[in-house]
C-alpha positions as a Markdown table, in Angstrom:
| # | Residue | x | y | z |
|---|---|---|---|---|
| 1 | Met | 0.0 | 0.0 | 0.0 |
| 2 | Thr | 1.4 | 3.4 | -0.9 |
| 3 | Ala | 1.3 | 6.5 | 1.3 |
| 4 | Ser | -1.9 | 7.7 | -0.5 |
| 5 | Gly | -3.7 | 4.4 | 0.4 |
| 6 | Lys | -3.5 | 3.0 | -3.1 |
| 7 | Thr | -2.4 | -0.6 | -3.8 |
| 8 | Asp | 1.2 | -0.8 | -4.9 |
| 9 | Phe | 0.9 | -3.5 | -7.5 |
| 10 | Asp | 4.5 | -3.0 | -8.5 |
| 11 | His | 5.5 | -4.1 | -5.0 |
| 12 | Ile | 3.4 | -7.3 | -4.7 |
| 13 | Phe | 3.9 | -8.6 | -8.2 |
| 14 | Arg | 7.3 | -10.5 | -8.2 |
| 15 | Ala | 9.1 | -12.2 | -11.0 |
| 16 | Tyr | 7.1 | -15.4 | -10.8 |
| 17 | Asp | 4.5 | -14.9 | -8.1 |
| 18 | Ile | 2.4 | -12.4 | -6.2 |
| 19 | Arg | 3.1 | -11.9 | -2.4 |
| 20 | Gly | 2.1 | -9.4 | 0.2 |
| 21 | Ile | 1.0 | -8.9 | 3.8 |
| 22 | Phe | -2.8 | -9.7 | 4.1 |
| 23 | Gly | -4.8 | -6.6 | 5.0 |
| 24 | Lys | -1.9 | -4.3 | 4.1 |
| 25 | Asp | -0.5 | -5.1 | 0.7 |
| 26 | Leu | -3.1 | -7.8 | -0.2 |
| 27 | Thr | -6.8 | -7.2 | 0.4 |
| 28 | Glu | -9.9 | -8.9 | -0.8 |
| 29 | Glu | -10.5 | -6.1 | -3.2 |
| 30 | Val | -6.9 | -6.5 | -4.6 |
| 31 | Ala | -7.5 | -10.2 | -4.9 |
| 32 | Thr | -10.7 | -9.6 | -6.9 |
| 33 | Lys | -8.8 | -7.3 | -9.3 |
| 34 | Ile | -6.0 | -9.9 | -9.6 |
| 35 | Gly | -8.6 | -12.5 | -10.4 |
| 36 | Ala | -10.3 | -10.4 | -13.1 |
| 37 | Ala | -6.8 | -9.6 | -14.5 |
| 38 | Phe | -6.0 | -13.3 | -14.8 |
| 39 | Ala | -9.3 | -13.9 | -16.4 |
| 40 | Thr | -8.6 | -11.2 | -19.1 |
| 41 | Phe | -5.1 | -12.6 | -19.6 |
| 42 | Leu | -6.4 | -16.2 | -19.9 |
| 43 | Glu | -9.2 | -15.1 | -22.3 |
| 44 | Gly | -12.0 | -17.0 | -20.5 |
| 45 | Lys | -10.3 | -20.4 | -20.3 |
| 46 | Thr | -10.8 | -23.0 | -17.5 |
| 47 | Val | -9.0 | -22.5 | -14.2 |
| 48 | Val | -8.4 | -24.8 | -11.2 |
| 49 | Val | -7.9 | -23.0 | -7.8 |
| 50 | Gly | -6.5 | -24.3 | -4.5 |
| 51 | Arg | -5.1 | -22.8 | -1.3 |
| 52 | Asp | -2.8 | -23.6 | 1.5 |
| 53 | Val | -3.7 | -23.5 | 5.3 |
| 54 | Arg | -3.1 | -19.7 | 5.9 |
| 55 | Ile | -5.8 | -17.9 | 7.9 |
| 56 | Ser | -6.4 | -15.4 | 5.1 |
| 57 | Gly | -6.6 | -18.2 | 2.4 |
| 58 | Glu | -10.4 | -18.7 | 2.3 |
| 59 | Gln | -11.1 | -14.9 | 2.1 |
| 60 | Leu | -8.5 | -14.4 | -0.7 |
| 61 | Arg | -9.6 | -17.5 | -2.5 |
| 62 | Asp | -13.3 | -16.2 | -2.5 |
| 63 | Ala | -12.2 | -12.8 | -3.7 |
| 64 | Leu | -9.9 | -14.2 | -6.4 |
| 65 | Val | -12.6 | -16.5 | -7.7 |
| 66 | Ser | -15.1 | -13.6 | -7.8 |
| 67 | Gly | -12.8 | -11.9 | -10.3 |
| 68 | Leu | -11.9 | -15.0 | -12.2 |
| 69 | Ile | -15.6 | -15.8 | -13.0 |
| 70 | Ser | -16.0 | -12.5 | -14.8 |
| 71 | Arg | -14.8 | -14.6 | -17.7 |
| 72 | Cys | -13.6 | -18.0 | -16.7 |
| 73 | Asn | -15.1 | -21.2 | -15.4 |
| 74 | Val | -13.4 | -22.2 | -12.1 |
| 75 | Thr | -12.9 | -25.5 | -10.3 |
| 76 | Asp | -12.0 | -25.3 | -6.6 |
| 77 | Val | -10.1 | -28.2 | -5.2 |
| 78 | Gly | -9.9 | -26.8 | -1.7 |
| 79 | Val | -6.9 | -27.0 | 0.7 |
| 80 | Val | -4.1 | -28.8 | -1.0 |
| 81 | Pro | -0.3 | -28.7 | -1.4 |
| 82 | Thr | 0.8 | -26.7 | -4.4 |
| 83 | Pro | 2.0 | -29.8 | -6.3 |
| 84 | Leu | -1.5 | -31.2 | -6.0 |
| 85 | Leu | -2.8 | -28.2 | -7.9 |
| 86 | Tyr | -0.5 | -29.0 | -10.8 |
| 87 | Phe | -1.7 | -32.6 | -10.6 |
| 88 | Ala | -5.4 | -31.4 | -10.6 |
| 89 | Ala | -4.9 | -29.2 | -13.7 |
| 90 | Asn | -3.5 | -32.2 | -15.5 |
| 91 | Arg | -5.9 | -34.8 | -14.2 |
| 92 | Leu | -9.0 | -32.5 | -14.7 |
| 93 | Gln | -7.7 | -31.1 | -18.1 |
| 94 | Lys | -7.8 | -27.5 | -17.1 |
| 95 | Asp | -6.1 | -24.7 | -19.0 |
| 96 | Ala | -4.5 | -23.0 | -16.0 |
| 97 | Gly | -4.1 | -23.1 | -12.2 |
| 98 | Ile | -3.8 | -20.5 | -9.4 |
| 99 | Met | -2.7 | -21.4 | -5.9 |
| 100 | Val | -3.4 | -19.1 | -3.0 |
| 101 | Thr | -0.2 | -19.4 | -1.0 |
| 102 | Ala | 2.8 | -17.5 | 0.3 |
| 103 | Ser | 4.9 | -20.8 | 0.5 |
| 104 | His | 7.4 | -20.5 | 3.4 |
| 105 | Asn | 6.7 | -16.9 | 4.3 |
| 106 | Pro | 5.4 | -15.9 | 7.9 |
| 107 | Pro | 1.7 | -16.4 | 8.6 |
| 108 | Gln | 0.6 | -12.8 | 8.0 |
| 109 | Trp | 1.7 | -13.2 | 4.3 |
| 110 | Asn | -0.2 | -14.6 | 1.4 |
| 111 | Gly | -0.1 | -14.6 | -2.3 |
| 112 | Phe | -0.8 | -16.3 | -5.6 |
| 113 | Lys | 1.3 | -18.7 | -7.9 |
| 114 | Ala | -0.1 | -19.3 | -11.4 |
| 115 | Phe | 0.7 | -21.7 | -14.3 |
| 116 | Arg | -0.7 | -22.8 | -17.6 |
| 117 | Gly | -1.4 | -26.5 | -17.3 |
| 118 | Gln | 1.4 | -28.4 | -19.1 |
| 119 | Lys | 2.5 | -25.3 | -20.9 |
| 120 | Gly | 4.5 | -24.1 | -17.9 |
| 121 | Ser | 4.5 | -21.2 | -15.4 |
| 122 | Ile | 3.2 | -17.7 | -15.8 |
| 123 | Tyr | 6.0 | -15.2 | -15.0 |
| 124 | Gly | 8.1 | -12.4 | -16.3 |
| 125 | Lys | 6.5 | -10.4 | -19.1 |
| 126 | Asp | 3.2 | -12.2 | -18.6 |
| 127 | Met | 3.1 | -11.3 | -14.9 |
| 128 | Glu | 3.8 | -7.7 | -15.9 |
| 129 | Thr | 0.9 | -7.9 | -18.3 |
| 130 | Ile | -1.5 | -9.2 | -15.6 |
| 131 | Arg | -0.2 | -6.6 | -13.2 |
| 132 | Asp | -1.1 | -3.8 | -15.7 |
| 133 | Tyr | -4.5 | -5.3 | -16.3 |
| 134 | Ala | -5.1 | -5.4 | -12.5 |
| 135 | Lys | -4.2 | -1.7 | -12.1 |
| 136 | Gly | -7.0 | -0.7 | -14.5 |
| 137 | Ile | -9.8 | -2.9 | -13.0 |
| 138 | Asp | -12.7 | -1.5 | -11.0 |
| 139 | Pro | -14.4 | -4.5 | -9.3 |
| 140 | Lys | -17.8 | -2.6 | -9.3 |
| 141 | Lys | -17.7 | -2.6 | -13.1 |
| 142 | Leu | -17.2 | -6.3 | -13.7 |
| 143 | Gly | -20.8 | -6.9 | -14.4 |
| 144 | Glu | -22.6 | -10.2 | -14.3 |
| 145 | Pro | -20.1 | -13.2 | -14.2 |
| 146 | Arg | -19.8 | -15.1 | -17.5 |
| 147 | Gly | -18.2 | -18.1 | -15.7 |
| 148 | Lys | -19.2 | -20.3 | -12.8 |
| 149 | Thr | -17.6 | -22.2 | -9.9 |
| 150 | Val | -17.7 | -25.8 | -9.1 |
| 151 | Cys | -16.0 | -27.7 | -6.3 |
| 152 | His | -14.1 | -30.9 | -6.9 |
| 153 | Glu | -13.7 | -33.1 | -3.8 |
| 154 | Gly | -11.4 | -36.0 | -3.6 |
| 155 | Ile | -8.4 | -34.7 | -5.4 |
| 156 | Ile | -6.1 | -35.7 | -2.4 |
| 157 | Arg | -7.3 | -39.3 | -2.7 |
| 158 | Glu | -6.8 | -39.3 | -6.5 |
| 159 | Tyr | -3.2 | -37.9 | -6.0 |
| 160 | Gln | -2.4 | -40.5 | -3.4 |
| 161 | Asp | -3.6 | -43.3 | -5.6 |
| 162 | Phe | -1.6 | -41.8 | -8.5 |
| 163 | Val | 1.8 | -41.5 | -6.7 |
| 164 | Gln | 1.4 | -44.8 | -4.8 |
| 165 | Ser | 1.2 | -46.5 | -8.2 |
| 166 | Lys | 4.6 | -45.1 | -9.1 |
| 167 | Ile | 6.4 | -46.2 | -5.9 |
| 168 | Arg | 7.5 | -49.8 | -5.0 |
| 169 | Leu | 9.1 | -50.4 | -1.6 |
| 170 | Glu | 11.1 | -53.6 | -1.1 |
| 171 | Arg | 11.3 | -53.3 | 2.6 |
| 172 | Lys | 9.5 | -51.6 | 5.5 |
| 173 | Leu | 11.0 | -48.3 | 6.6 |
| 174 | Asn | 10.9 | -46.1 | 9.7 |
| 175 | Val | 10.2 | -42.5 | 8.8 |
| 176 | Val | 9.8 | -39.2 | 10.8 |
| 177 | Ala | 8.2 | -36.3 | 9.0 |
| 178 | Asp | 7.7 | -32.7 | 10.0 |
| 179 | Thr | 4.8 | -31.2 | 8.0 |
| 180 | Ala | 5.1 | -27.8 | 9.7 |
| 181 | Asn | 1.4 | -27.5 | 10.4 |
| 182 | Gly | 1.0 | -27.1 | 6.6 |
| 183 | Thr | -0.8 | -28.9 | 3.8 |
| 184 | Cys | 1.5 | -32.0 | 3.6 |
| 185 | Gly | -0.1 | -33.3 | 6.8 |
| 186 | Leu | -3.2 | -33.9 | 4.8 |
| 187 | Val | -1.4 | -36.0 | 2.3 |
| 188 | Ala | 2.0 | -37.5 | 3.1 |
| 189 | Pro | 1.4 | -39.6 | 6.3 |
| 190 | Ala | -1.4 | -41.6 | 4.8 |
| 191 | Ile | 0.6 | -42.5 | 1.6 |
| 192 | Phe | 3.6 | -43.7 | 3.8 |
| 193 | Glu | 1.2 | -45.8 | 5.9 |
| 194 | Arg | -0.4 | -47.3 | 2.7 |
| 195 | Leu | 3.1 | -48.3 | 1.6 |
| 196 | Gly | 3.6 | -50.1 | 4.8 |
| 197 | Cys | 6.0 | -47.7 | 6.5 |
| 198 | Asp | 6.1 | -46.8 | 10.2 |
| 199 | Ile | 5.8 | -43.0 | 10.2 |
| 200 | Leu | 5.9 | -40.5 | 13.1 |
| 201 | Thr | 4.5 | -37.1 | 12.0 |
| 202 | Leu | 5.5 | -33.9 | 13.8 |
| 203 | Asn | 3.3 | -30.8 | 13.6 |
| 204 | Lys | 0.7 | -32.7 | 11.6 |
| 205 | Lys | -2.4 | -30.6 | 12.3 |
| 206 | Pro | -2.9 | -27.9 | 9.6 |
| 207 | Asp | -2.7 | -24.5 | 11.3 |
| 208 | Gly | -2.2 | -21.3 | 9.4 |
| 209 | Thr | -0.6 | -19.6 | 12.3 |
| 210 | Phe | 2.3 | -22.2 | 12.1 |
| 211 | Pro | 2.7 | -22.5 | 15.9 |
| 212 | Ala | 5.6 | -24.9 | 15.9 |
| 213 | His | 7.9 | -22.9 | 13.6 |
| 214 | Leu | 8.0 | -21.0 | 10.4 |
| 215 | Pro | 7.0 | -23.2 | 7.4 |
| 216 | Val | 10.4 | -23.2 | 6.0 |
| 217 | Pro | 12.5 | -26.4 | 6.3 |
| 218 | Lys | 16.0 | -25.5 | 7.3 |
| 219 | Ala | 18.5 | -26.3 | 10.1 |
| 220 | Glu | 17.0 | -23.6 | 12.4 |
| 221 | Thr | 13.5 | -25.0 | 12.2 |
| 222 | Leu | 14.2 | -28.7 | 12.0 |
| 223 | Gly | 15.9 | -29.3 | 15.3 |
| 224 | Glu | 12.9 | -31.4 | 16.7 |
| 225 | Leu | 12.9 | -33.5 | 13.5 |
| 226 | Met | 16.6 | -34.2 | 13.8 |
| 227 | Asn | 16.3 | -35.3 | 17.4 |
| 228 | Glu | 13.3 | -37.5 | 16.7 |
| 229 | Val | 15.0 | -39.2 | 13.8 |
| 230 | Val | 17.8 | -40.3 | 16.1 |
| 231 | Arg | 15.6 | -41.1 | 19.0 |
| 232 | His | 13.3 | -43.3 | 17.0 |
| 233 | Lys | 16.2 | -44.9 | 15.0 |
| 234 | Ala | 14.5 | -43.9 | 11.8 |
| 235 | Asp | 15.8 | -44.6 | 8.3 |
| 236 | Phe | 15.4 | -40.9 | 7.5 |
| 237 | Gly | 13.5 | -37.7 | 8.3 |
| 238 | Val | 11.8 | -35.3 | 6.0 |
| 239 | Gly | 10.8 | -31.7 | 6.6 |
| 240 | Tyr | 8.3 | -30.1 | 4.2 |
| 241 | Asp | 7.5 | -26.4 | 3.6 |
| 242 | Gly | 4.1 | -24.8 | 4.1 |
| 243 | Asp | 2.7 | -25.5 | 0.6 |
| 244 | Gly | 4.5 | -28.8 | 0.0 |
| 245 | Asp | 6.9 | -28.1 | -2.9 |
| 246 | Arg | 10.1 | -28.6 | -0.9 |
| 247 | Ala | 11.4 | -31.6 | 1.0 |
| 248 | Val | 14.6 | -31.3 | 3.2 |
| 249 | Phe | 16.0 | -34.7 | 4.2 |
| 250 | Ile | 17.7 | -35.8 | 7.4 |
| 251 | Asp | 19.9 | -38.9 | 7.5 |
| 252 | Glu | 19.6 | -41.5 | 10.2 |
| 253 | Lys | 22.3 | -39.7 | 12.3 |
| 254 | Gly | 20.3 | -36.5 | 12.4 |
| 255 | Asn | 22.3 | -34.6 | 9.8 |
| 256 | Leu | 20.6 | -32.3 | 7.3 |
| 257 | Ile | 21.5 | -33.1 | 3.6 |
| 258 | Pro | 22.1 | -30.2 | 1.2 |
| 259 | Gly | 19.6 | -30.2 | -1.6 |
| 260 | Asp | 22.2 | -30.7 | -4.4 |
| 261 | Leu | 23.5 | -33.8 | -2.7 |
| 262 | Thr | 20.0 | -35.2 | -2.5 |
| 263 | Leu | 19.6 | -34.4 | -6.2 |
| 264 | Leu | 22.6 | -36.7 | -6.9 |
| 265 | Ile | 21.0 | -39.6 | -5.0 |
| 266 | Phe | 17.9 | -39.2 | -7.2 |
| 267 | Ala | 20.1 | -38.8 | -10.4 |
| 268 | Lys | 22.0 | -42.0 | -9.7 |
| 269 | Asp | 18.8 | -43.9 | -9.3 |
| 270 | Ile | 17.1 | -42.5 | -12.4 |
| 271 | Leu | 20.3 | -42.5 | -14.8 |
| 272 | Gln | 21.0 | -46.2 | -13.9 |
| 273 | Lys | 17.6 | -47.0 | -15.5 |
| 274 | His | 17.7 | -44.3 | -18.2 |
| 275 | Arg | 21.3 | -43.6 | -19.4 |
| 276 | Gly | 21.4 | -40.5 | -21.5 |
| 277 | Gly | 18.6 | -38.8 | -19.5 |
| 278 | Lys | 18.6 | -35.1 | -18.9 |
| 279 | Val | 19.0 | -33.6 | -15.4 |
| 280 | Val | 18.2 | -29.9 | -14.9 |
| 281 | Tyr | 19.9 | -28.0 | -12.0 |
| 282 | Glu | 20.3 | -24.4 | -11.0 |
| 283 | Leu | 23.5 | -22.5 | -11.0 |
| 284 | Ser | 24.1 | -22.3 | -7.2 |
| 285 | Cys | 24.3 | -26.1 | -7.1 |
| 286 | Ser | 27.6 | -27.7 | -6.5 |
| 287 | Met | 30.0 | -28.2 | -9.5 |
| 288 | Ala | 29.8 | -31.9 | -8.4 |
| 289 | Val | 26.3 | -32.1 | -10.0 |
| 290 | Glu | 27.6 | -31.5 | -13.5 |
| 291 | Glu | 30.6 | -33.8 | -12.9 |
| 292 | Tyr | 28.5 | -36.6 | -11.4 |
| 293 | Val | 25.6 | -36.6 | -13.8 |
| 294 | Lys | 28.1 | -36.8 | -16.7 |
| 295 | Lys | 30.0 | -39.6 | -15.0 |
| 296 | Leu | 26.6 | -41.5 | -14.7 |
| 297 | Gly | 26.0 | -41.0 | -18.5 |
| 298 | Gly | 23.4 | -38.3 | -18.0 |
| 299 | Ile | 23.1 | -34.8 | -19.6 |
| 300 | Pro | 23.3 | -32.0 | -17.1 |
| 301 | Ile | 21.5 | -28.8 | -18.0 |
| 302 | Val | 22.0 | -25.6 | -15.9 |
| 303 | Glu | 19.2 | -23.1 | -15.4 |
| 304 | Arg | 18.6 | -20.0 | -13.3 |
| 305 | Val | 17.2 | -20.3 | -9.8 |
| 306 | Gly | 13.5 | -20.6 | -9.2 |
| 307 | His | 10.8 | -23.2 | -9.7 |
| 308 | Thr | 9.2 | -21.5 | -12.7 |
| 309 | Phe | 12.5 | -21.6 | -14.7 |
| 310 | Ile | 13.4 | -25.2 | -13.6 |
| 311 | Met | 9.9 | -26.5 | -14.3 |
| 312 | Asp | 9.7 | -24.9 | -17.7 |
| 313 | Lys | 13.1 | -26.3 | -18.6 |
| 314 | Met | 12.0 | -29.7 | -17.4 |
| 315 | Ile | 9.0 | -29.6 | -19.7 |
| 316 | Gly | 10.9 | -28.0 | -22.7 |
| 317 | Glu | 13.8 | -30.4 | -22.5 |
| 318 | Lys | 11.7 | -33.5 | -21.6 |
| 319 | Ala | 14.1 | -33.9 | -18.7 |
| 320 | Leu | 13.7 | -36.8 | -16.2 |
| 321 | Leu | 14.8 | -34.9 | -13.1 |
| 322 | Gly | 15.4 | -31.4 | -11.8 |
| 323 | Gly | 16.6 | -30.0 | -8.6 |
| 324 | Glu | 17.7 | -26.9 | -6.6 |
| 325 | Lys | 20.1 | -26.4 | -3.8 |
| 326 | Ser | 17.0 | -25.3 | -1.8 |
| 327 | Ser | 15.6 | -28.8 | -2.0 |
| 328 | His | 13.0 | -28.3 | -4.7 |
| 329 | Phe | 13.0 | -31.6 | -6.6 |
| 330 | Tyr | 11.2 | -32.1 | -10.0 |
| 331 | Phe | 10.2 | -35.4 | -11.6 |
| 332 | Ala | 9.0 | -36.3 | -15.0 |
| 333 | Asp | 6.9 | -39.0 | -13.3 |
| 334 | Val | 4.7 | -36.2 | -11.8 |
| 335 | Tyr | 4.4 | -33.8 | -14.8 |
| 336 | Gly | 7.7 | -32.2 | -14.2 |
| 337 | Met | 6.6 | -30.4 | -11.1 |
| 338 | Asp | 8.5 | -29.8 | -7.8 |
| 339 | Asp | 6.8 | -32.1 | -5.3 |
| 340 | Gly | 8.0 | -32.5 | -1.8 |
| 341 | Val | 5.8 | -35.5 | -1.0 |
| 342 | Phe | 6.7 | -37.4 | -4.1 |
| 343 | Ala | 10.5 | -36.6 | -3.4 |
| 344 | Ser | 10.2 | -38.2 | 0.0 |
| 345 | Leu | 8.4 | -41.3 | -1.3 |
| 346 | Lys | 11.1 | -41.7 | -4.0 |
| 347 | Leu | 13.9 | -41.4 | -1.5 |
| 348 | Ala | 12.1 | -44.1 | 0.6 |
| 349 | Glu | 12.0 | -46.4 | -2.5 |
| 350 | Ile | 15.7 | -45.9 | -3.1 |
| 351 | Leu | 16.6 | -46.7 | 0.5 |
| 352 | Ser | 14.3 | -49.7 | 0.5 |
| 353 | Lys | 16.3 | -51.3 | -2.4 |
| 354 | Ser | 19.7 | -50.6 | -0.9 |
| 355 | Asp | 21.8 | -52.1 | 2.0 |
| 356 | Glu | 23.4 | -48.6 | 2.4 |
| 357 | Lys | 22.2 | -46.2 | 5.1 |
| 358 | Leu | 21.3 | -42.7 | 3.9 |
| 359 | Ser | 24.5 | -41.2 | 5.6 |
| 360 | Glu | 26.6 | -43.7 | 3.6 |
| 361 | Met | 25.0 | -42.8 | 0.3 |
| 362 | Val | 25.7 | -39.1 | 1.0 |
| 363 | Ala | 29.4 | -39.9 | 2.1 |
| 364 | Ser | 30.0 | -41.6 | -1.2 |
| 365 | Leu | 29.1 | -38.5 | -3.2 |
| 366 | Pro | 31.6 | -35.9 | -4.5 |
| 367 | Gln | 31.7 | -32.9 | -2.1 |
| 368 | Tyr | 33.5 | -29.5 | -2.0 |
| 369 | Pro | 33.8 | -26.7 | 0.6 |
| 370 | Ser | 31.0 | -24.2 | 0.1 |
| 371 | Val | 29.0 | -21.3 | 1.4 |
| 372 | Tyr | 25.3 | -21.2 | 0.6 |
| 373 | Glu | 23.0 | -18.2 | 0.4 |
| 374 | Lys | 24.5 | -15.7 | 2.8 |
| 375 | Asn | 21.9 | -12.8 | 2.8 |
| 376 | Phe | 22.8 | -9.1 | 2.6 |
| 377 | Glu | 19.9 | -6.6 | 3.0 |
| 378 | Cys | 19.4 | -4.5 | -0.1 |
| 379 | Pro | 16.1 | -2.6 | -0.9 |
| 380 | Asp | 13.9 | -4.0 | -3.6 |
| 381 | Asn | 14.3 | -0.9 | -5.8 |
| 382 | Leu | 18.1 | -1.2 | -5.6 |
| 383 | Lys | 19.0 | -4.9 | -5.6 |
| 384 | Phe | 18.8 | -5.5 | -9.4 |
| 385 | Val | 20.7 | -2.2 | -10.0 |
| 386 | Val | 23.5 | -3.4 | -7.6 |
| 387 | Ile | 23.7 | -6.7 | -9.6 |
| 388 | Glu | 24.1 | -4.8 | -12.8 |
| 389 | Lys | 26.9 | -2.7 | -11.3 |
| 390 | Leu | 28.7 | -5.9 | -10.2 |
| 391 | Arg | 28.2 | -7.4 | -13.7 |
| 392 | Ser | 29.8 | -4.4 | -15.3 |
| 393 | Gln | 32.6 | -4.3 | -12.7 |
| 394 | Phe | 33.5 | -7.9 | -13.2 |
| 395 | Lys | 33.6 | -7.4 | -17.0 |
| 396 | Glu | 35.9 | -4.5 | -16.5 |
| 397 | Tyr | 38.2 | -6.7 | -14.4 |
| 398 | Gly | 38.3 | -9.2 | -17.3 |
| 399 | Leu | 36.7 | -12.0 | -15.2 |
| 400 | Lys | 34.9 | -15.0 | -16.6 |
| 401 | Thr | 31.2 | -14.8 | -15.7 |
| 402 | Leu | 27.8 | -16.5 | -16.3 |
| 403 | Asn | 25.0 | -14.0 | -16.3 |
| 404 | Ile | 21.7 | -16.0 | -16.7 |
| 405 | Asp | 20.7 | -15.2 | -13.0 |
| 406 | Gly | 22.6 | -12.6 | -11.1 |
| 407 | Val | 26.4 | -12.8 | -11.8 |
| 408 | Lys | 28.4 | -15.9 | -11.3 |
| 409 | Leu | 32.2 | -15.6 | -11.3 |
| 410 | Ile | 33.8 | -18.8 | -12.5 |
| 411 | Glu | 37.4 | -19.9 | -12.0 |
| 412 | Glu | 39.0 | -23.2 | -12.7 |
| 413 | Asp | 38.9 | -24.3 | -9.0 |
| 414 | Gly | 35.8 | -22.6 | -7.8 |
| 415 | Trp | 33.0 | -20.1 | -8.3 |
| 416 | Val | 31.0 | -17.5 | -6.5 |
| 417 | Ile | 27.5 | -16.1 | -7.4 |
| 418 | Leu | 25.7 | -12.9 | -6.3 |
| 419 | Arg | 22.0 | -12.8 | -7.1 |
| 420 | Ala | 19.0 | -10.6 | -6.1 |
| 421 | Ser | 16.2 | -12.5 | -4.4 |
| 422 | Asn | 13.0 | -12.5 | -6.4 |
| 423 | Thr | 10.9 | -12.5 | -3.2 |
| 424 | Glu | 12.9 | -10.7 | -0.6 |
| 425 | Pro | 14.9 | -7.3 | -0.3 |
| 426 | Val | 18.2 | -9.2 | -0.2 |
| 427 | Val | 21.2 | -10.0 | -2.4 |
| 428 | Arg | 22.5 | -13.6 | -1.8 |
| 429 | Ile | 26.0 | -14.9 | -2.1 |
| 430 | Ser | 26.9 | -18.5 | -2.6 |
| 431 | Ala | 30.3 | -20.0 | -3.3 |
| 432 | Glu | 32.2 | -23.2 | -3.8 |
| 433 | Ala | 35.8 | -24.2 | -4.3 |
| 434 | Arg | 38.0 | -27.2 | -4.3 |
| 435 | Thr | 39.9 | -26.0 | -1.2 |
| 436 | Glu | 38.9 | -24.0 | 1.9 |
| 437 | Glu | 41.5 | -21.4 | 1.1 |
| 438 | Lys | 40.1 | -20.7 | -2.4 |
| 439 | Leu | 36.5 | -20.7 | -1.0 |
| 440 | Lys | 37.5 | -17.9 | 1.5 |
| 441 | Gln | 39.2 | -16.0 | -1.2 |
| 442 | Leu | 36.2 | -16.0 | -3.6 |
| 443 | Tyr | 33.7 | -15.3 | -0.8 |
| 444 | Asp | 35.7 | -12.4 | 0.7 |
| 445 | Phe | 36.1 | -10.9 | -2.8 |
| 446 | Ala | 32.3 | -11.1 | -3.4 |
| 447 | Val | 31.4 | -9.5 | -0.1 |
| 448 | Lys | 33.9 | -6.7 | -0.7 |
| 449 | Glu | 32.6 | -6.0 | -4.2 |
| 450 | Leu | 29.0 | -6.2 | -3.1 |
| 451 | Asn | 29.6 | -3.6 | -0.3 |
| 452 | Lys | 31.2 | -1.3 | -2.7 |
| 453 | Ala | 28.4 | -1.6 | -5.2 |
| 454 | Met | 25.7 | -0.9 | -2.5 |
| 455 | Lys | 27.6 | 2.2 | -1.3 |
| 456 | Gly | 27.8 | 3.4 | -4.9 |
| 457 | Asp | 31.6 | 3.3 | -5.0 |
């Protein structure tokens, strides 16, 4: 909201989603305008809508739909993880989907993610077009709706049946899951039980206030999960985020596994069956990903960070697998979407067929010293300008860079990347090298150059 009380659409529309604080940036009136803008953009096609467990979700869903039905027919599938909305769009043959969610943000936030069925995500220039439509919409002048709304119950059971048909466990496993009071508590525990696993579920009850911890799976929020995995002698643990598109894994010793190493476990399993298959990864993943995928006979494809870019690349390249350092995992088996529940079931399948423990699988993978996503505060209106300054400066220095997302400085024995977050007012630095000494050199250089650029030096 601007000082004059008007909605700042430029603030809430991000590169590949819409997010804001409910009642401040994002109101029911704003949601109606956004719904009508999407309806205009989609030219009256069919849309499936779902929401996560946030307190404001029902109000925003109703307001969004009131705008959508100005031109579109809408199918509401209720409270579901985001991957189930992708599943529903494909299963129910809908042209597009819109999820009411703010993913891992704090409870007062909410927002919208949108996609076009199997044609990929809605982002970039398309989001700018929708934003501009929304600015010009007066909800009082929408007239009589040309579309209608129907509810589709049972999509969770349909999804459970679908993914269960794709998983085969060869032995019973002991699993601990933390569903973070989010949507995965409605889905994951039942599938594990149907597959014959013993599962202990922490923070299972859906609660949009997220009383246990923020709905983001990371070391700071998964302490209880780590302890329970060890205490119950579990084969592994899994922590999901609030809307179910991420899964962070814990080995039997209580150690958190970085997302790019988990990706290599999935890659080994898939490429043993499909030599020559394509694996998509993002540019902050370890250089071990490219090396290991090639060693396994696969084709590694690098892409910029973000689920929209990875998912679109998965579809466009007909890739078998995709992954991010942040533990988003994408599978051709489930329409190329990032699905935390399916990822956890797939890991269970891999473990059930092996005599190795999860910690032993991880220990056998190539690993290098690294720093992952150190955040440096930088205002939204400056962060991309700062990245452009750094890009120009590195070019002036004569350094080798990759510029598909932020600026990545590449040297023979390491790399460092600086990129502006698409969802927060920060610039992030990640780095990796073959030695600790080289890692420190690259990271310190990046911090020094970032501080200079932010000061305008």
